[in-house]
TIMI-2910 file (N, C-alpha, C, CB; in pm, 1 decimal, decimal comma, always signed):
<rs>
+----------+----------+----------+----------+----------+----------+----------+----------+----------+----------+----------+----------+------+
!      n_x !      n_y !      n_z !     ca_x !     ca_y !     ca_z !      c_x !      c_y !      c_z !     cb_x !     cb_y !     cb_z ! resn !
+----------+----------+----------+----------+----------+----------+----------+----------+----------+----------+----------+----------+------+
!  +1479,8 !   +634,1 !    +90,0 !  +1534,6 !   +680,8 !   +215,7 !  +1499,0 !   +827,7 !   +237,5 !  +1686,6 !   +661,0 !   +218,8 !  Met !
!  +1496,0 !   +903,5 !   +130,7 !  +1466,8 !  +1045,7 !   +142,0 !  +1328,7 !  +1069,3 !   +203,2 !  +1475,8 !  +1112,6 !     +4,9 !  Arg !
!  +1231,2 !   +987,3 !   +166,6 !  +1096,0 !  +1002,9 !   +219,5 !  +1094,5 !   +987,6 !   +371,4 !  +1001,6 !   +900,9 !   +155,3 !  Ala !
!  +1178,8 !   +901,1 !   +423,8 !  +1183,4 !   +883,0 !   +568,1 !  +1244,2 !  +1004,2 !   +637,6 !  +1262,5 !   +757,9 !   +602,9 !  Phe !
!  +1344,9 !  +1064,1 !   +575,1 !  +1408,3 !  +1182,0 !   +633,4 !  +1311,5 !  +1300,0 !   +630,4 !  +1538,7 !  +1217,0 !   +558,2 !  Val !
!  +1242,4 !  +1317,6 !   +520,9 !  +1146,3 !  +1427,4 !   +509,7 !  +1031,4 !  +1408,4 !   +608,0 !  +1092,1 !  +1437,5 !   +366,1 !  Ile !
!   +987,3 !  +1285,8 !   +624,5 !   +874,4 !  +1259,2 !   +712,7 !   +908,7 !  +1255,5 !   +860,7 !   +812,7 !  +1131,0 !   +675,1 !  Gly !
!  +1034,5 !  +1261,2 !   +893,0 !  +1077,2 !  +1245,1 !  +1032,3 !  +1007,2 !  +1343,0 !  +1126,3 !  +1227,6 !  +1263,1 !  +1042,9 !  Arg !
!  +1000,0 !  +1470,6 !  +1089,5 !   +933,8 !  +1568,2 !  +1176,2 !   +784,6 !  +1541,8 !  +1186,2 !   +957,9 !  +1709,5 !  +1125,0 !  Lys !
!   +724,8 !  +1496,3 !  +1077,1 !   +582,2 !  +1465,2 !  +1081,1 !   +554,2 !  +1349,8 !  +1175,9 !   +530,8 !  +1431,8 !   +941,2 !  Asn !
!   +646,1 !  +1256,3 !  +1186,8 !   +623,9 !  +1138,5 !  +1270,1 !   +635,1 !  +1169,7 !  +1418,2 !   +721,9 !  +1030,1 !  +1233,8 !  Trp !
!   +684,7 !  +1287,8 !  +1453,1 !   +687,0 !  +1327,3 !  +1592,4 !   +544,9 !  +1337,0 !  +1647,5 !   +760,2 !  +1460,6 !  +1608,9 !  Leu !
!   +448,7 !  +1352,5 !  +1557,4 !   +310,0 !  +1369,3 !  +1598,1 !   +233,3 !  +1237,2 !  +1597,1 !   +241,5 !  +1469,4 !  +1507,4 !  Phe !
!   +303,1 !  +1127,0 !  +1587,0 !   +236,2 !   +997,5 !  +1591,9 !   +171,2 !   +977,0 !  +1728,4 !   +335,8 !   +883,6 !  +1562,0 !  Ala !
!   +226,1 !  +1033,7 !  +1832,8 !   +176,0 !  +1040,0 !  +1971,5 !   +153,7 !   +906,6 !  +2041,3 !    +49,3 !  +1113,4 !  +1972,8 !  Thr !
!   +164,2 !   +795,2 !  +1971,8 !   +144,9 !   +665,7 !  +2037,6 !   +212,1 !   +557,2 !  +1954,5 !     -6,6 !   +634,3 !  +2057,0 !  Ser !
!   +237,1 !   +442,9 !  +2015,3 !   +292,1 !   +330,9 !  +1938,4 !   +199,1 !   +288,2 !  +1824,4 !   +318,4 !   +212,1 !  +2030,8 !  Pro !
!    +68,9 !   +294,5 !  +1846,2 !    -26,3 !   +258,3 !  +1740,4 !    -16,0 !   +356,4 !  +1623,5 !   -171,1 !   +255,8 !  +1795,7 !  Lys !
!     +0,9 !   +484,9 !  +1654,2 !    +17,2 !   +585,0 !  +1548,6 !   +145,4 !   +563,3 !  +1470,6 !    +15,9 !   +725,1 !  +1607,7 !  Gly !
!   +252,4 !   +529,3 !  +1540,9 !   +379,5 !   +501,0 !  +1474,9 !   +368,3 !   +377,4 !  +1386,6 !   +490,9 !   +482,1 !  +1578,6 !  Ala !
!   +295,6 !   +277,0 !  +1434,1 !   +274,9 !   +155,5 !  +1354,7 !   +194,2 !   +187,2 !  +1228,7 !   +203,0 !    +47,1 !  +1438,6 !  Glu !
!    +92,8 !   +269,9 !  +1242,0 !    +11,9 !   +309,6 !  +1126,2 !    +98,0 !   +383,5 !  +1023,7 !   -106,9 !   +398,6 !  +1170,5 !  Ala !
!   +186,5 !   +472,9 !  +1070,4 !   +277,3 !   +543,6 !   +978,8 !   +369,5 !   +446,1 !   +907,8 !   +360,3 !   +648,3 !  +1054,7 !  Asn !
!   +420,4 !   +347,3 !   +979,6 !   +510,6 !   +248,9 !   +919,5 !   +438,6 !   +167,3 !   +812,7 !   +568,1 !   +155,7 !  +1027,4 !  Ala !
!   +315,9 !   +127,8 !   +839,4 !   +237,6 !    +51,7 !   +741,5 !   +212,7 !   +136,3 !   +618,0 !   +103,6 !     +4,8 !   +802,5 !  Ile !
!   +172,5 !   +260,4 !   +638,8 !   +144,4 !   +352,4 !   +528,2 !   +268,4 !   +370,6 !   +439,9 !    +97,1 !   +489,1 !   +582,4 !  Trp !
!   +383,2 !   +397,3 !   +502,6 !   +506,2 !   +418,5 !   +425,8 !   +548,0 !   +291,1 !   +353,2 !   +619,4 !   +466,0 !   +517,8 !  Met !
!   +523,7 !   +176,2 !   +412,0 !   +556,7 !    +49,8 !   +346,3 !   +474,8 !    +32,3 !   +219,3 !   +532,9 !    -68,4 !   +441,4 !  Thr !
!   +346,9 !    +62,7 !   +225,4 !   +260,1 !    +52,4 !   +107,5 !   +307,3 !   +148,8 !     -0,5 !   +112,6 !    +81,6 !   +144,9 !  Ile !
!   +331,9 !   +272,4 !    +36,7 !   +372,5 !   +374,9 !    -60,6 !   +506,9 !   +340,2 !   -124,2 !   +380,6 !   +513,0 !     +6,9 !  Val !
!   +605,5 !   +307,7 !    -43,7 !   +739,5 !   +282,0 !    -97,1 !   +744,6 !   +152,2 !   -178,2 !   +841,0 !   +275,7 !    +17,1 !  Glu !
!   +667,9 !    +51,6 !   -141,0 !   +664,8 !    -72,6 !   -217,7 !   +599,3 !    -49,7 !   -353,7 !   +589,7 !   -182,3 !   -139,9 !  Thr !
!   +495,0 !    +32,0 !   -356,1 !   +432,0 !    +65,2 !   -484,7 !   +532,4 !   +137,8 !   -574,3 !   +304,9 !   +153,0 !   -463,2 !  Ala !
!   +603,3 !   +234,2 !   -518,5 !   +704,5 !   +307,8 !   -596,6 !   +811,5 !   +212,9 !   -649,6 !   +770,1 !   +418,5 !   -510,6 !  Lys !
!   +859,5 !   +123,4 !   -565,0 !   +966,0 !    +30,8 !   -603,8 !   +922,9 !    -62,2 !   -716,7 !  +1009,9 !    -51,2 !   -483,8 !  Ala !
!   +793,4 !    -82,5 !   -730,5 !   +741,7 !   -169,5 !   -836,3 !   +688,0 !    -91,4 !   -955,2 !   +633,0 !   -258,4 !   -781,3 !  Asn !
!   +722,1 !    +35,8 !   -963,6 !   +686,8 !   +117,1 !  -1080,0 !   +541,9 !   +161,1 !  -1086,0 !   +718,0 !    +42,6 !  -1202,5 !  Gly !
!   +472,5 !   +161,1 !   -972,1 !   +333,5 !   +204,2 !   -969,3 !   +323,0 !   +344,1 !   -910,4 !   +247,8 !   +105,5 !   -888,9 !  Leu !
!   +220,2 !   +415,4 !   -950,1 !   +189,1 !   +542,4 !   -888,1 !   +122,9 !   +510,2 !   -753,2 !    +95,8 !   +631,5 !   -980,7 !  Asp !
!   +184,1 !   +548,9 !   -640,6 !   +130,0 !   +510,5 !   -510,3 !    -13,9 !   +556,0 !   -487,5 !   +216,8 !   +566,1 !   -402,1 !  Pro !
!    -47,1 !   +676,8 !   -528,3 !   -182,9 !   +727,2 !   -509,8 !   -285,4 !   +643,4 !   -583,9 !   -191,9 !   +870,9 !   -555,7 !  Gly !
!   -252,4 !   +610,9 !   -705,8 !   -344,3 !   +530,3 !   -786,5 !   -353,7 !   +387,4 !   -733,1 !   -299,0 !   +528,7 !   -933,3 !  Arg !
!   -241,0 !   +333,0 !   -687,6 !   -240,7 !   +198,9 !   -630,4 !   -330,8 !   +193,4 !   -506,8 !    -97,0 !   +156,0 !   -594,4 !  Tyr !
!   -320,0 !   +293,1 !   -420,5 !   -402,9 !   +296,9 !   -300,0 !   -550,1 !   +313,7 !   -336,6 !   -357,7 !   +410,9 !   -206,8 !  Ile !
!   -579,2 !   +398,1 !   -435,4 !   -717,7 !   +412,2 !   -483,2 !   -771,2 !   +277,5 !   -531,1 !   -726,1 !   +516,8 !   -597,6 !  Glu !
!   -689,7 !   +206,3 !   -607,9 !   -730,7 !    +75,3 !   -658,4 !   -754,8 !    -21,8 !   -543,3 !   -624,5 !    +18,9 !   -753,9 !  Asp !
!   -666,2 !    -22,3 !   -443,9 !   -685,9 !   -110,7 !   -329,7 !   -817,1 !    -79,9 !   -258,5 !   -569,0 !    -98,3 !   -232,2 !  Leu !
!   -846,8 !    +48,5 !   -244,7 !   -971,2 !    +87,7 !   -177,7 !  -1094,2 !    +48,8 !   -258,0 !   -972,2 !   +237,1 !   -152,6 !  Leu !
!  -1079,1 !    +31,1 !   -387,8 !  -1189,6 !    -17,7 !   -470,2 !  -1198,6 !   -170,5 !   -465,0 !  -1172,6 !    +29,4 !   -615,6 !  Glu !
!  -1083,7 !   -237,9 !   -470,2 !  -1080,7 !   -383,7 !   -482,0 !  -1109,1 !   -455,1 !   -350,7 !   -947,1 !   -427,6 !   -534,4 !  Trp !
!  -1046,4 !   -411,8 !   -242,8 !  -1052,7 !   -484,1 !   -115,7 !  -1196,6 !   -498,2 !    -62,7 !   -966,7 !   -412,9 !    -12,3 !  Ile !
!  -1280,2 !   -395,4 !    -66,0 !  -1417,0 !   -414,2 !    -14,7 !  -1499,5 !   -516,3 !    -93,5 !  -1489,3 !   -282,2 !    -15,4 !  Pro !
!  -1457,8 !   -548,9 !   -212,8 !  -1531,3 !   -645,0 !   -294,4 !  -1496,2 !   -790,1 !   -260,6 !  -1504,1 !   -619,0 !   -440,9 !  Gln !
!  -1397,1 !   -809,2 !   -175,5 !  -1356,7 !   -944,4 !   -135,9 !  -1455,6 !  -1001,2 !    -34,6 !  -1213,7 !   -943,8 !    -77,0 !  Leu !
!  -1463,5 !  -1133,7 !    -25,9 !  -1549,0 !  -1194,2 !    +76,4 !  -1498,1 !  -1161,6 !   +217,3 !  -1555,9 !  -1346,7 !    +56,7 !  Pro !
!  -1582,1 !  -1180,8 !   +316,2 !  -1546,1 !  -1147,7 !   +454,7 !  -1424,2 !  -1226,2 !   +503,6 !  -1664,3 !  -1174,6 !   +546,8 !  Ala !
!  -1414,5 !  -1353,4 !   +467,3 !  -1301,5 !  -1435,9 !   +510,1 !  -1219,3 !  -1471,8 !   +387,6 !  -1349,7 !  -1564,4 !   +584,7 !  Phe !
!  -1106,1 !  -1405,3 !   +373,3 !  -1020,5 !  -1422,0 !   +255,7 !   -901,1 !  -1508,6 !   +293,2 !   -973,3 !  -1284,1 !   +200,2 !  Val !
!   -870,0 !  -1603,1 !   +206,9 !   -750,0 !  -1683,6 !   +226,4 !   -628,5 !  -1600,3 !   +186,1 !   -756,9 !  -1816,4 !   +144,2 !  Arg !
!   -513,9 !  -1618,2 !   +253,5 !   -394,7 !  -1540,3 !   +219,9 !   -356,8 !  -1549,0 !    +71,9 !   -278,7 !  -1586,8 !   +303,9 !  Pro !
!   -378,7 !  -1663,5 !    +10,5 !   -346,1 !  -1679,3 !   -131,6 !   -427,6 !  -1587,9 !   -221,0 !   -367,5 !  -1822,1 !   -173,8 !  Gly !
!   -547,7 !  -1554,4 !   -178,1 !   -632,4 !  -1465,1 !   -257,6 !   -580,3 !  -1321,7 !   -255,5 !   -776,1 !  -1468,7 !   -205,9 !  Gln !
!   -506,4 !  -1286,2 !   -153,3 !   -455,9 !  -1149,7 !   -141,5 !   -327,8 !  -1126,1 !   -221,9 !   -430,9 !  -1117,4 !     +3,5 !  Leu !
!   -261,6 !  -1232,5 !   -263,4 !   -134,9 !  -1218,3 !   -336,0 !   -149,9 !  -1137,1 !   -463,6 !    -78,6 !  -1354,9 !   -369,5 !  Lys !
!   -263,3 !  -1145,9 !   -529,3 !   -285,1 !  -1071,2 !   -651,8 !   -291,5 !   -920,9 !   -631,6 !   -410,2 !  -1117,2 !   -716,0 !  Gly !
!   -308,1 !   -876,6 !   -508,7 !   -318,6 !   -734,1 !   -478,2 !   -185,2 !   -671,2 !   -440,0 !   -417,2 !   -713,2 !   -366,8 !  Tyr !
!    -81,7 !   -753,0 !   -429,0 !    +50,1 !   -700,5 !   -395,9 !   +105,7 !   -623,4 !   -515,3 !   +146,4 !   -814,8 !   -354,9 !  Leu !
!   +181,4 !   -517,9 !   -490,5 !   +227,5 !   -432,1 !   -600,8 !   +306,6 !   -504,1 !   -708,4 !   +310,9 !   -322,5 !   -546,5 !  Pro !
!   +384,2 !   -604,8 !   -672,1 !   +464,7 !   -675,1 !   -772,7 !   +380,7 !   -770,5 !   -856,9 !   +577,3 !   -752,3 !   -705,2 !  Trp !
!   +254,2 !   -790,0 !   -822,6 !   +165,6 !   -874,5 !   -902,0 !    +68,0 !   -795,0 !   -987,9 !    +89,0 !   -966,2 !   -811,6 !  Asn !
!    +73,4 !   -663,8 !   -981,3 !    -12,0 !   -580,4 !  -1064,7 !    +53,1 !   -573,7 !  -1202,8 !    -31,9 !   -436,2 !  -1002,4 !  Ile !
!    -24,2 !   -608,5 !  -1307,3 !    +33,6 !   -616,1 !  -1442,2 !    +89,1 !   -482,2 !  -1487,1 !    -70,8 !   -664,4 !  -1542,0 !  Glu !
!     +4,3 !   -382,4 !  -1497,9 !    +49,1 !   -248,8 !  -1534,9 !    -32,9 !   -148,0 !  -1459,2 !    +38,3 !   -225,4 !  -1687,0 !  Thr !
!    +23,0 !    -31,3 !  -1444,9 !    -47,8 !    +75,5 !  -1373,4 !   -173,8 !   +116,9 !  -1447,2 !    +43,2 !   +196,8 !  -1354,3 !  Glu !
!   -168,8 !   +118,9 !  -1577,8 !   -282,1 !   +169,0 !  -1655,0 !   -392,0 !    +65,1 !  -1673,9 !   -234,9 !   +216,6 !  -1789,2 !  Ser !
!   -360,0 !    -62,4 !  -1655,5 !   -462,4 !   -164,5 !  -1681,6 !   -565,5 !   -170,9 !  -1569,0 !   -397,0 !   -301,9 !  -1699,7 !  Ser !
!   -525,4 !   -134,4 !  -1447,6 !   -613,7 !   -136,1 !  -1331,3 !   -676,4 !   -273,8 !  -1310,8 !   -723,1 !    -30,6 !  -1346,5 !  Arg !
!   -599,4 !   -379,3 !  -1344,0 !   -646,9 !   -515,0 !  -1321,6 !   -547,9 !   -588,5 !  -1232,7 !   -666,6 !   -589,9 !  -1455,5 !  Thr !
!   -590,5 !   -701,0 !  -1182,4 !   -504,6 !   -782,3 !  -1098,6 !   -459,2 !   -902,6 !  -1177,7 !   -576,4 !   -825,2 !   -969,6 !  Ile !
!   -329,3 !   -931,2 !  -1171,4 !   -277,9 !  -1048,3 !  -1240,5 !   -322,0 !  -1173,8 !  -1167,9 !   -124,7 !  -1043,0 !  -1251,3 !  Ser !
!   -340,0 !  -1281,4 !  -1243,2 !   -387,6 !  -1406,2 !  -1181,3 !   -273,5 !  -1483,2 !  -1120,9 !   -460,2 !  -1493,4 !  -1283,2 !  Ala !
+----------+----------+----------+----------+----------+----------+----------+----------+----------+----------+----------+----------+------+
</rs>
């Protein structure tokens, strides 16, 4: 909750509904990673490495392994099956 209060002034500069939606998505990724014991920065770095390696048309089931609660450990940098 504290992150939302601190970010409140920054979100005044979202300037559009699309910008506000992007902020909400970003905060959801960061806070979900934290809630699952992952370092958010490292998790996002890993996603940026893993996601481009996926095929163009991915089934939703293939993406489940990339969710923060399915990552085995922060240090392993692997995806659980």
